[in-house]
C-alpha positions in Angstrom: 106.5 105.2 -16.5 105.3 102.0 -16.7 105.5 102.2 -20.3 109.1 102.9 -20.6 109.3 99.6 -18.2 107.1 97.2 -20.4 109.0 98.4 -23.6 112.7 97.5 -22.1 111.2 94.3 -20.9 110.2 93.3 -23.8 113.3 94.5 -25.9 115.5 93.0 -22.9 115.1 89.1 -22.2 117.9 86.4 -21.7 120.6 88.8 -19.6 121.2 91.8 -17.4 119.9 95.3 -18.2 121.2 98.2 -16.9 120.1 102.0 -16.6 123.0 104.2 -16.5 122.5 107.6 -14.9 119.6 106.5 -12.8 119.8 109.6 -10.0 116.8 109.3 -8.0 114.0 108.7 -10.2 114.4 104.5 -9.6 110.5 103.7 -10.3 111.6 102.3 -13.6 113.9 99.8 -12.2 111.6 99.4 -9.4 109.0 98.1 -12.0 111.3 95.6 -13.9 112.4 94.3 -11.0 109.0 93.6 -10.2 108.6 92.1 -13.6 111.4 89.7 -12.8 114.4 91.5 -14.8 117.9 91.3 -13.7 118.3 95.4 -13.6 121.3 96.9 -12.4 121.4 100.4 -11.3 124.7 103.1 -12.5 125.1 106.5 -11.7 128.5 108.6 -10.7 126.4 109.9 -7.4 127.1 107.6 -4.6 123.9 109.3 -2.6 122.1 108.2 -5.5 123.2 104.4 -5.3 122.6 104.6 -1.9 118.9 105.3 -2.4 119.1 102.8 -4.7 120.3 100.1 -3.1 118.2 101.0 0.1 115.2 100.5 -2.1 116.5 97.0 -3.1 118.4 97.5 -6.0 121.8 96.1 -7.3 123.6 99.9 -8.0 127.0 100.8 -8.6 128.9 103.9 -8.7 130.3 104.4 -12.4 131.6 107.2 -14.9 130.0 107.1 -18.3 132.9 108.4 -19.5 135.0 106.2 -18.4 133.2 103.4 -17.3 134.1 100.0 -15.8 133.2 98.0 -18.3 133.5 94.6 -15.7 129.9 95.8 -14.5 128.2 95.5 -17.9 130.0 92.5 -18.6 126.3 90.3 -19.9 123.7 92.7 -20.6 121.6 92.4 -23.4 120.4 96.3 -23.3 121.6 99.8 -21.7 118.9 102.2 -20.9 119.1 105.7 -19.5 116.2 107.8 -18.5 116.5 111.9 -19.4 120.6 111.9 -19.5 122.1 114.8 -19.8 123.2 115.8 -23.3 127.2 115.5 -22.6 126.3 111.7 -21.3 124.1 110.3 -24.7 127.5 110.4 -26.9 129.2 107.9 -23.7 126.2 106.3 -23.2 126.2 105.4 -27.6 129.8 104.8 -27.3 129.8 102.0 -24.8 126.9 100.6 -26.2 128.7 99.9 -29.2 131.9 98.7 -27.8 129.3 96.2 -26.1 127.7 95.4 -29.2 124.4 95.2 -27.6 121.2 98.0 -27.9 121.1 101.4 -26.5 117.6 103.0 -25.6 117.3 106.6 -24.7 114.2 108.7 -23.3 115.1 112.1 -23.8 114.3 115.5 -21.9 111.8 116.9 -24.0 114.3 119.3 -26.1 117.2 117.2 -26.4 118.6 116.0 -28.9 120.2 112.3 -29.0 123.1 111.8 -31.2 121.8 111.1 -35.0 122.6 107.5 -35.4 119.6 106.8 -33.0 116.4 106.4 -34.3 113.2 107.6 -33.1 110.2 105.5 -31.8 106.7 106.1 -30.4 105.8 103.5 -27.7 102.2 104.4 -26.5 102.8 107.7 -26.6 106.5 107.9 -25.3 109.6 109.3 -27.7 112.3 106.6 -27.5 115.5 107.0 -29.1 117.1 103.1 -30.2 120.5 102.3 -31.2 120.6 98.6 -32.0 123.8 96.1 -33.8 
């Protein structure tokens, strides 16, 4: 997943980067931190955020279906790794509301919203929506 971190770091410079739905997979966010990217991680699961904070990540509990917009102010992009299919429309709605790019790395077989464009970055399928 170093390639995902590399992709996000190239695409999202000059502000905070937000990973939504981090769960217990923190490798990409940790790598972005190592690359001096201002990374914020968000999940509805309090235990996941507690673990992320223990690892030194700046984490917040939030519900993507009813997001606290204050958390996302100043973000230059949002990304999500293997979000549930139900989360994808909510992620796109949030990105549109904020006017910032969204990048989704889906689970094989999941279909992101039609408006998102599939790109291939070093063999990794990434769906993007950019304003």
